[in-house]
C-alpha positions as a Markdown table, in Angstrom:
| # | Residue | x | y | z |
|---|---|---|---|---|
| 1 | Met | 137.2 | 132.7 | 165.1 |
| 2 | Lys | 137.1 | 129.6 | 162.5 |
| 3 | Pro | 133.4 | 128.1 | 163.2 |
| 4 | Phe | 132.7 | 125.2 | 164.9 |
| 5 | Glu | 132.9 | 122.4 | 162.4 |
| 6 | Tyr | 131.6 | 118.8 | 161.7 |
| 7 | Arg | 132.1 | 115.7 | 164.8 |
| 8 | Pro | 131.1 | 112.8 | 164.1 |
| 9 | Gly | 128.8 | 110.5 | 166.8 |
| 10 | Leu | 126.4 | 112.2 | 168.4 |
| 11 | Lys | 127.0 | 114.6 | 171.1 |
| 12 | Asn | 124.9 | 115.9 | 174.2 |
| 13 | Met | 124.4 | 120.1 | 174.5 |
| 14 | Thr | 122.5 | 122.2 | 176.1 |
| 15 | Val | 120.2 | 125.8 | 175.1 |
| 16 | Ser | 122.5 | 128.5 | 176.6 |
| 17 | Val | 119.8 | 130.7 | 175.6 |
| 18 | Pro | 116.2 | 131.9 | 176.5 |
| 19 | Val | 114.7 | 130.5 | 174.3 |
| 20 | Ala | 116.0 | 128.5 | 170.8 |
| 21 | Ala | 114.3 | 128.8 | 167.8 |
| 22 | Val | 114.7 | 125.6 | 165.5 |
| 23 | Trp | 115.2 | 126.3 | 161.8 |
| 24 | Thr | 114.7 | 124.0 | 159.1 |
| 25 | Thr | 117.5 | 124.4 | 157.3 |
| 26 | Pro | 120.9 | 127.0 | 158.3 |
| 27 | Glu | 119.0 | 129.1 | 155.1 |
| 28 | Ser | 115.3 | 130.0 | 156.9 |
| 29 | Pro | 116.7 | 132.5 | 158.8 |
| 30 | Arg | 115.9 | 136.5 | 157.1 |
| 31 | Ala | 117.2 | 139.5 | 157.5 |
| 32 | Met | 114.8 | 140.5 | 159.9 |
| 33 | Asp | 115.0 | 137.2 | 161.6 |
| 34 | Val | 119.3 | 138.5 | 162.9 |
| 35 | Ser | 118.7 | 139.2 | 165.9 |
| 36 | Val | 117.5 | 135.6 | 167.2 |
| 37 | Leu | 120.7 | 133.9 | 165.7 |
| 38 | His | 122.9 | 135.8 | 168.4 |
| 39 | Asn | 124.1 | 134.7 | 172.1 |
| 40 | Pro | 122.8 | 136.6 | 174.2 |
| 41 | Met | 119.9 | 137.2 | 172.0 |
| 42 | Asp | 116.8 | 138.9 | 171.7 |
| 43 | Met | 113.2 | 137.4 | 171.8 |
| 44 | Arg | 111.1 | 139.8 | 173.1 |
| 45 | Gly | 112.6 | 142.4 | 170.5 |
| 46 | Trp | 112.3 | 139.3 | 167.5 |
| 47 | Ile | 108.4 | 139.1 | 168.9 |
| 48 | Gly | 107.8 | 142.5 | 169.2 |
| 49 | Ser | 108.7 | 143.5 | 165.5 |
| 50 | Leu | 107.2 | 140.8 | 162.8 |
| 51 | Thr | 104.3 | 142.1 | 161.1 |
| 52 | Thr | 101.1 | 140.2 | 160.6 |
| 53 | Asp | 102.6 | 138.8 | 157.1 |
| 54 | Glu | 106.1 | 138.2 | 158.0 |
| 55 | Arg | 104.7 | 135.9 | 160.8 |
| 56 | Leu | 102.5 | 134.1 | 157.9 |
| 57 | Asp | 105.6 | 134.1 | 155.9 |
| 58 | Leu | 107.6 | 131.6 | 159.2 |
| 59 | Cys | 104.3 | 128.9 | 158.3 |
| 60 | Ile | 104.1 | 130.0 | 154.6 |
| 61 | Ser | 107.7 | 129.1 | 153.8 |
| 62 | Asn | 108.0 | 126.2 | 156.6 |
| 63 | Arg | 110.8 | 128.9 | 158.3 |
| 64 | Ile | 111.3 | 127.0 | 162.2 |
| 65 | Gln | 109.9 | 123.6 | 163.3 |
| 66 | Thr | 109.8 | 124.0 | 167.4 |
| 67 | Gln | 111.5 | 126.5 | 169.3 |
| 68 | Val | 113.6 | 124.7 | 172.8 |
| 69 | Leu | 113.4 | 126.1 | 175.9 |
| 70 | Tyr | 116.9 | 127.4 | 178.1 |
| 71 | Ala | 118.9 | 124.3 | 179.7 |
| 72 | Glu | 117.3 | 121.8 | 178.0 |
| 73 | Glu | 119.0 | 119.0 | 176.5 |
| 74 | Val | 119.4 | 118.4 | 173.0 |
| 75 | Val | 121.5 | 115.5 | 170.5 |
| 76 | Val | 123.5 | 117.6 | 168.2 |
| 77 | Leu | 123.9 | 115.0 | 165.0 |
| 78 | Glu | 126.6 | 117.8 | 162.9 |
| 79 | Val | 128.2 | 121.3 | 163.0 |
| 80 | Arg | 128.7 | 123.1 | 159.6 |
| 81 | Asp | 129.3 | 126.8 | 159.2 |
| 82 | Gly | 128.4 | 127.3 | 163.0 |
| 83 | Trp | 124.9 | 125.7 | 162.6 |
| 84 | Ala | 124.6 | 122.6 | 164.5 |
| 85 | Asn | 121.4 | 119.8 | 163.5 |
| 86 | Ile | 119.7 | 118.6 | 166.6 |
| 87 | Arg | 117.4 | 116.3 | 168.0 |
| 88 | Ile | 115.1 | 117.3 | 171.8 |
| 89 | Pro | 114.5 | 114.6 | 173.2 |
| 90 | Asn | 112.0 | 115.7 | 175.0 |
| 91 | Gln | 110.0 | 116.6 | 172.3 |
| 92 | Ala | 108.6 | 113.8 | 170.7 |
| 93 | Thr | 107.4 | 113.0 | 166.9 |
| 94 | Thr | 107.1 | 110.9 | 164.1 |
| 95 | Lys | 110.3 | 112.5 | 162.0 |
| 96 | Asp | 112.9 | 111.3 | 164.1 |
| 97 | Pro | 113.6 | 108.9 | 166.9 |
| 98 | Leu | 116.4 | 110.8 | 168.9 |
| 99 | Gly | 113.1 | 113.5 | 169.2 |
| 100 | Tyr | 112.1 | 116.3 | 167.5 |
| 101 | Pro | 114.5 | 118.0 | 165.0 |
| 102 | Gly | 116.1 | 121.1 | 163.3 |
| 103 | Trp | 118.9 | 123.7 | 163.3 |
| 104 | Val | 120.0 | 125.9 | 165.7 |
| 105 | Pro | 122.7 | 128.5 | 165.8 |
| 106 | Tyr | 126.0 | 126.4 | 167.2 |
| 107 | Ile | 126.9 | 129.2 | 169.4 |
| 108 | Gln | 123.7 | 129.1 | 171.4 |
| 109 | Leu | 124.6 | 125.8 | 172.8 |
| 110 | Thr | 126.4 | 124.7 | 175.5 |
| 111 | Glu | 127.8 | 121.3 | 177.1 |
| 112 | Trp | 127.0 | 122.3 | 180.4 |
| 113 | Ser | 125.4 | 118.8 | 182.1 |
| 114 | Arg | 122.0 | 119.7 | 182.8 |
| 115 | Asp | 121.3 | 117.5 | 186.3 |
| 116 | Val | 119.9 | 118.1 | 188.9 |
| 117 | Ala | 121.9 | 117.5 | 192.3 |
| 118 | His | 120.7 | 115.2 | 195.6 |
| 119 | Asp | 119.9 | 116.4 | 198.4 |
| 120 | Ser | 123.2 | 116.0 | 199.9 |
| 121 | Gly | 124.8 | 116.9 | 197.5 |
| 122 | Val | 124.2 | 120.6 | 196.9 |
| 123 | Arg | 125.1 | 122.9 | 199.9 |
| 124 | Leu | 125.7 | 126.8 | 199.6 |
| 125 | Asn | 128.3 | 127.8 | 201.6 |
| 126 | Ala | 127.2 | 129.1 | 205.4 |
| 127 | Gln | 130.2 | 131.6 | 205.2 |
| 128 | Val | 129.2 | 132.7 | 201.6 |
| 129 | Gln | 127.9 | 136.5 | 201.9 |
| 130 | Ile | 126.7 | 137.8 | 198.7 |
| 131 | Asn | 125.2 | 142.1 | 199.5 |
| 132 | Ser | 124.5 | 141.8 | 195.6 |
| 133 | Tyr | 124.1 | 140.2 | 192.9 |
| 134 | Glu | 126.8 | 142.6 | 191.1 |
| 135 | Gln | 129.3 | 142.8 | 193.9 |
| 136 | Lys | 130.2 | 139.9 | 194.4 |
| 137 | Ser | 134.3 | 137.8 | 194.7 |
| 138 | Ala | 135.8 | 135.4 | 192.9 |
| 139 | Glu | 136.7 | 133.5 | 195.5 |
| 140 | Ala | 133.2 | 133.4 | 196.7 |
| 141 | Gln | 132.3 | 132.4 | 193.6 |
| 142 | Glu | 134.8 | 129.5 | 193.3 |
| 143 | Gln | 133.7 | 128.1 | 197.1 |
| 144 | Met | 129.9 | 127.7 | 196.1 |
| 145 | Asn | 130.6 | 126.5 | 192.7 |
| 146 | Ala | 133.6 | 123.4 | 194.5 |
| 147 | Gln | 130.0 | 122.1 | 196.0 |
| 148 | Val | 127.8 | 121.8 | 194.4 |
| 149 | Gln | 127.7 | 118.6 | 192.6 |
| 150 | Ile | 124.8 | 117.7 | 190.6 |
| 151 | Asn | 123.8 | 114.0 | 190.1 |
| 152 | Asp | 120.6 | 112.6 | 187.8 |
| 153 | Gln | 118.7 | 110.8 | 186.1 |
| 154 | Glu | 116.4 | 112.4 | 183.5 |
| 155 | Gln | 113.5 | 110.3 | 181.7 |
| 156 | Met | 112.9 | 111.4 | 178.1 |
| 157 | Asn | 109.8 | 109.5 | 176.5 |
| 158 | Thr | 110.4 | 109.8 | 172.7 |
| 159 | Val | 107.2 | 107.5 | 172.5 |
| 160 | Val | 104.6 | 108.4 | 170.0 |
| 161 | Asn | 102.2 | 105.9 | 170.1 |
| 162 | Thr | 101.4 | 104.8 | 173.9 |
| 163 | Arg | 99.9 | 106.6 | 177.3 |
| 164 | Met | 101.6 | 108.6 | 178.0 |
| 165 | His | 103.0 | 109.3 | 181.8 |
| 166 | Ala | 103.7 | 111.7 | 184.3 |
| 167 | Gln | 107.2 | 112.3 | 185.1 |
| 168 | Val | 109.3 | 113.3 | 187.9 |
| 169 | Gln | 110.5 | 115.8 | 188.3 |
| 170 | Asn | 113.2 | 116.1 | 191.8 |
| 171 | Lys | 114.7 | 118.9 | 193.3 |
| 172 | Arg | 113.9 | 120.7 | 189.9 |
| 173 | Val | 112.4 | 124.6 | 189.7 |
| 174 | Gln | 109.9 | 125.1 | 186.7 |
| 175 | Val | 109.0 | 128.5 | 186.4 |
| 176 | Arg | 105.7 | 129.7 | 187.2 |
| 177 | Ala | 105.6 | 133.1 | 186.1 |
| 178 | Lys | 104.6 | 134.5 | 182.2 |
| 179 | Phe | 108.4 | 135.4 | 182.4 |
| 180 | Ala | 111.1 | 135.3 | 185.2 |
| 181 | Arg | 114.3 | 137.6 | 185.6 |
| 182 | Met | 117.1 | 135.0 | 187.1 |
| 183 | Ala | 120.3 | 137.3 | 188.3 |
| 184 | Leu | 123.4 | 135.6 | 187.4 |
| 185 | Leu | 126.7 | 135.5 | 189.7 |
| 186 | Ser | 129.3 | 134.6 | 187.2 |
| 187 | Glu | 130.7 | 137.5 | 186.3 |
| 188 | Lys | 131.8 | 134.9 | 183.2 |
| 189 | Ala | 128.5 | 134.8 | 182.6 |
| 190 | Gly | 128.5 | 137.7 | 180.2 |
| 191 | Val | 125.5 | 138.6 | 181.5 |
| 192 | Ser | 124.0 | 140.2 | 184.8 |
| 193 | Tyr | 120.1 | 138.8 | 184.4 |
| 194 | Leu | 118.4 | 136.5 | 181.6 |
| 195 | Glu | 114.2 | 136.8 | 180.8 |
| 196 | Leu | 113.0 | 132.9 | 181.1 |
| 197 | Ser | 110.0 | 131.6 | 179.6 |
| 198 | Tyr | 107.6 | 129.8 | 181.0 |
| 199 | Leu | 108.1 | 126.7 | 181.9 |
| 200 | Thr | 111.6 | 126.8 | 181.9 |
| 201 | Arg | 113.4 | 124.1 | 183.9 |
| 202 | Leu | 116.5 | 124.3 | 186.3 |
| 203 | Pro | 118.5 | 122.2 | 189.3 |
| 204 | Leu | 117.7 | 123.4 | 192.6 |
| 205 | Met | 120.3 | 124.4 | 194.9 |
| 206 | Glu | 118.9 | 126.4 | 197.7 |
| 207 | Val | 115.9 | 128.3 | 199.2 |
| 208 | Arg | 116.1 | 131.1 | 200.9 |
| 209 | Asp | 113.3 | 133.4 | 202.2 |
| 210 | Thr | 112.6 | 135.5 | 198.7 |
| 211 | Glu | 115.1 | 133.9 | 196.8 |
| 212 | Val | 115.7 | 130.1 | 194.8 |
| 213 | Tyr | 119.0 | 129.8 | 193.8 |
| 214 | Val | 119.4 | 127.0 | 190.0 |
| 215 | His | 121.9 | 125.5 | 188.9 |
| 216 | Ser | 122.1 | 126.4 | 185.3 |
| 217 | Pro | 124.4 | 127.1 | 181.9 |
| 218 | His | 125.4 | 130.3 | 183.3 |
| 219 | Gly | 126.9 | 129.7 | 186.3 |
| 220 | Val | 125.0 | 130.1 | 189.8 |
| 221 | Gly | 121.0 | 132.2 | 189.2 |
| 222 | Val | 119.3 | 133.8 | 191.5 |
| 223 | Leu | 114.8 | 133.6 | 191.2 |
| 224 | Asn | 112.2 | 135.2 | 193.4 |
| 225 | Lys | 110.8 | 132.5 | 194.8 |
| 226 | Thr | 107.3 | 134.3 | 193.2 |
| 227 | Asp | 107.8 | 133.2 | 190.7 |
| 228 | Val | 108.8 | 129.4 | 190.4 |
| 229 | Thr | 107.4 | 126.5 | 191.5 |
| 230 | Ile | 109.5 | 123.7 | 193.4 |
| 231 | Leu | 109.1 | 120.4 | 191.6 |
| 232 | Asp | 109.9 | 117.7 | 194.1 |
| 233 | His | 107.2 | 115.5 | 193.6 |
| 234 | Cys | 104.7 | 113.2 | 190.6 |
| 235 | Ile | 102.5 | 116.7 | 189.3 |
| 236 | Gly | 101.1 | 115.0 | 186.8 |
| 237 | Thr | 98.2 | 113.5 | 189.0 |
| 238 | Gly | 94.7 | 114.2 | 190.5 |
| 239 | Leu | 91.6 | 114.2 | 189.8 |
| 240 | Asp | 91.4 | 118.1 | 189.0 |
| 241 | Leu | 94.2 | 117.5 | 186.5 |
| 242 | Gly | 92.9 | 118.4 | 183.9 |
| 243 | Ser | 90.8 | 121.3 | 184.7 |
| 244 | Arg | 94.5 | 122.8 | 186.1 |
| 245 | Ile | 95.4 | 122.5 | 182.6 |
| 246 | Ala | 92.3 | 124.7 | 181.1 |
| 247 | Ala | 93.2 | 127.0 | 184.4 |
| 248 | Glu | 97.4 | 127.1 | 183.0 |
| 249 | Ala | 95.6 | 127.8 | 179.2 |
| 250 | Ser | 93.9 | 130.6 | 180.1 |
| 251 | Arg | 96.8 | 132.2 | 181.2 |
| 252 | Phe | 97.6 | 132.9 | 178.2 |
| 253 | Leu | 94.3 | 134.6 | 176.6 |
| 254 | Asp | 94.9 | 137.2 | 173.8 |
| 255 | Leu | 98.6 | 135.9 | 173.3 |
| 256 | Ala | 99.5 | 136.1 | 170.0 |
| 257 | Tyr | 100.1 | 133.1 | 167.6 |
| 258 | Leu | 102.9 | 132.0 | 166.8 |
| 259 | Trp | 104.0 | 129.2 | 163.9 |
| 260 | Gly | 106.7 | 127.0 | 165.9 |
| 261 | Gly | 106.1 | 128.5 | 169.4 |
| 262 | Leu | 106.7 | 126.5 | 172.4 |
| 263 | Ser | 107.2 | 129.0 | 175.1 |
| 264 | Ser | 105.4 | 132.3 | 176.7 |
| 265 | Tyr | 106.5 | 135.0 | 173.7 |
| 266 | Gly | 104.0 | 133.1 | 171.6 |
| 267 | Tyr | 102.7 | 129.5 | 171.1 |
| 268 | Asp | 101.3 | 127.0 | 167.7 |
| 269 | Cys | 98.2 | 125.6 | 168.1 |
| 270 | Ser | 100.1 | 122.1 | 169.0 |
| 271 | Gly | 102.9 | 123.9 | 170.8 |
| 272 | Phe | 100.6 | 124.9 | 173.4 |
| 273 | Ala | 98.5 | 121.9 | 174.1 |
| 274 | Tyr | 102.1 | 120.3 | 174.6 |
| 275 | Ser | 103.1 | 122.6 | 176.8 |
| 276 | Met | 99.9 | 122.8 | 178.7 |
| 277 | Tyr | 100.5 | 119.2 | 179.9 |
| 278 | Ala | 104.1 | 120.7 | 180.2 |
| 279 | Ser | 103.1 | 122.4 | 183.0 |
| 280 | Gln | 101.6 | 119.5 | 185.0 |
| 281 | Gly | 104.1 | 116.9 | 184.1 |
| 282 | Ile | 102.5 | 115.2 | 181.3 |
| 283 | Thr | 104.5 | 115.0 | 178.0 |
| 284 | Ile | 103.2 | 114.6 | 175.0 |
| 285 | Pro | 103.8 | 115.2 | 171.4 |
| 286 | Arg | 105.3 | 117.5 | 169.9 |
| 287 | Asp | 103.3 | 117.8 | 167.0 |
| 288 | Ala | 99.0 | 117.5 | 166.9 |
| 289 | Ser | 98.9 | 114.6 | 164.1 |
| 290 | Asp | 101.4 | 112.3 | 167.0 |
| 291 | Gln | 99.5 | 113.8 | 169.4 |
| 292 | Ala | 96.4 | 112.3 | 167.7 |
| 293 | Leu | 97.4 | 109.0 | 168.0 |
| 294 | Ala | 98.5 | 109.4 | 172.1 |
| 295 | Gly | 96.6 | 109.1 | 174.8 |
| 296 | Thr | 93.0 | 106.8 | 174.9 |
| 297 | Glu | 90.0 | 108.5 | 172.8 |
| 298 | Ala | 88.1 | 110.7 | 174.3 |
| 299 | Ala | 84.0 | 110.0 | 172.9 |
| 300 | Ser | 82.8 | 113.4 | 172.0 |
| 301 | Asn | 79.9 | 113.5 | 175.1 |
| 302 | Gln | 82.0 | 112.3 | 177.4 |
| 303 | Leu | 84.6 | 115.6 | 176.9 |
| 304 | Arg | 86.6 | 116.1 | 180.5 |
| 305 | Pro | 88.7 | 119.6 | 180.5 |
| 306 | Gly | 92.2 | 119.2 | 179.5 |
| 307 | Asp | 91.2 | 116.6 | 176.8 |
| 308 | Leu | 92.6 | 117.3 | 172.7 |
| 309 | Leu | 90.5 | 117.9 | 170.0 |
| 310 | Phe | 91.8 | 117.8 | 166.8 |
| 311 | Phe | 91.1 | 119.2 | 163.5 |
| 312 | Ala | 91.5 | 118.1 | 159.6 |
| 313 | Tyr | 90.6 | 118.9 | 156.2 |
| 314 | Glu | 87.9 | 117.8 | 153.8 |
| 315 | Glu | 86.2 | 117.8 | 156.9 |
| 316 | Gly | 88.1 | 115.5 | 159.2 |
| 317 | Lys | 88.8 | 112.6 | 156.6 |
| 318 | Gly | 91.6 | 114.4 | 155.8 |
| 319 | Arg | 95.2 | 115.0 | 157.3 |
| 320 | Ile | 95.3 | 116.8 | 161.2 |
| 321 | His | 96.4 | 120.6 | 161.2 |
| 322 | His | 95.0 | 121.8 | 164.2 |
| 323 | Val | 94.5 | 121.0 | 167.6 |
| 324 | Gly | 93.1 | 122.6 | 171.1 |
| 325 | Ile | 92.4 | 122.0 | 174.2 |
| 326 | Tyr | 89.0 | 121.6 | 175.8 |
| 327 | Ile | 88.0 | 123.4 | 179.3 |
| 328 | Gly | 84.5 | 122.6 | 179.5 |
| 329 | Asp | 80.5 | 123.5 | 179.4 |
| 330 | Gly | 80.9 | 122.9 | 175.7 |
| 331 | Lys | 84.3 | 125.2 | 175.3 |
| 332 | Met | 87.9 | 125.3 | 173.0 |
| 333 | Ile | 90.5 | 127.4 | 174.4 |
| 334 | His | 93.7 | 127.2 | 171.5 |
| 335 | Ser | 95.6 | 128.8 | 169.5 |
| 336 | Pro | 95.0 | 129.8 | 166.2 |
| 337 | Asp | 97.0 | 130.9 | 163.6 |
| 338 | Ser | 99.6 | 133.5 | 163.1 |
| 339 | Lys | 96.1 | 136.3 | 162.4 |
| 340 | Ser | 95.0 | 135.7 | 165.7 |
| 341 | Cys | 95.8 | 135.5 | 169.3 |
| 342 | Ile | 95.1 | 132.4 | 172.0 |
| 343 | Glu | 90.8 | 132.3 | 172.7 |
| 344 | Val | 88.3 | 130.7 | 173.7 |
| 345 | Val | 85.0 | 129.1 | 171.4 |
| 346 | Glu | 82.3 | 127.9 | 171.6 |
| 347 | Leu | 81.9 | 124.5 | 170.3 |
| 348 | Thr | 79.2 | 123.8 | 168.9 |
| 349 | Ser | 79.6 | 127.8 | 166.6 |
| 350 | Tyr | 83.3 | 127.2 | 165.8 |
| 351 | Lys | 84.5 | 127.3 | 162.2 |
| 352 | Leu | 86.0 | 124.7 | 162.0 |
| 353 | Ile | 83.5 | 122.6 | 164.1 |
| 354 | Lys | 82.9 | 120.2 | 160.6 |
| 355 | Glu | 86.5 | 118.6 | 160.7 |
| 356 | His | 86.5 | 118.0 | 164.3 |
| 357 | Cys | 88.3 | 114.2 | 163.4 |
| 358 | Ala | 89.4 | 112.8 | 167.0 |
| 359 | Ser | 89.3 | 114.3 | 171.0 |
| 360 | Arg | 92.2 | 111.9 | 173.0 |
| 361 | Arg | 93.4 | 112.1 | 176.7 |
| 362 | Tyr | 96.5 | 112.2 | 178.7 |
| 363 | Tyr | 95.5 | 111.0 | 182.3 |
| 364 | Asp | 93.2 | 108.1 | 184.6 |
């Protein structure tokens, strides 16, 4: 089949793999990266196969810019030779006002619309009986799909030099488990299930005793109720918000660092901070240098759990290169580098403490 070629203008599309790596250029992937360039793809297998040096090369050679999760919307600027030049609106950056830039295989995108249904617009036919995920009729699938009406407006925060505010997530489900298995009801999906990363968000269709039904780029999906949180109100509020951020971060202790990582398969330093805030419904910029421009200043003697601590070369006077999350009691949790895992450190004895240049807060 002839690869899809350039189309002028902007086009909104949606990620159709569990986690898409966003590459610097189409030439950035190496031979060992081929397993994450397809659809379906094997993120777990790829991560497990990388040596420390191969992980480090992702950074040294600047191969990956970021990642984007399943069902997340991107803006496609052009497509050539099977690659899409995209921007990610929900990952704010000074690199581009449209969102974080990079390249993904076009095959990992779809034209499905990632919207949330109104309460009155979503109904599963009560007469449709599903005996198992694998044994279902095409007629039943058509009945369900015909009754799913999608209509929502999602706010996309691309402002860097302003206070970050919580986003109201209405009738979505968000994966709370580190990984969640989503069974797929459509035979057209091509696969029977997908392994979704922490913080993947999907429109809610219906809640049953132990399961939730969601709308996805692969059709109707089913998740264990215990693996998700239903987002029907503003969760980025409350006096204990910072403590909740710190608590979420602690769940990922000992997870290996991944350059450009923005999923539970591995995080880089700023991706870790970005994701822990996202867990509470708050969108902050993607990179540490931009995160340091947002929010409000937090005095070093008045730090609260959830505050971000920034570190710069030249003992704090140069370029910002690292960020961690303050968790209280003089401690910070962070994702250090390609040779390390997420860890908690005492600030007084932290090896980069002389490079501490700023502390920022993104909630009241």
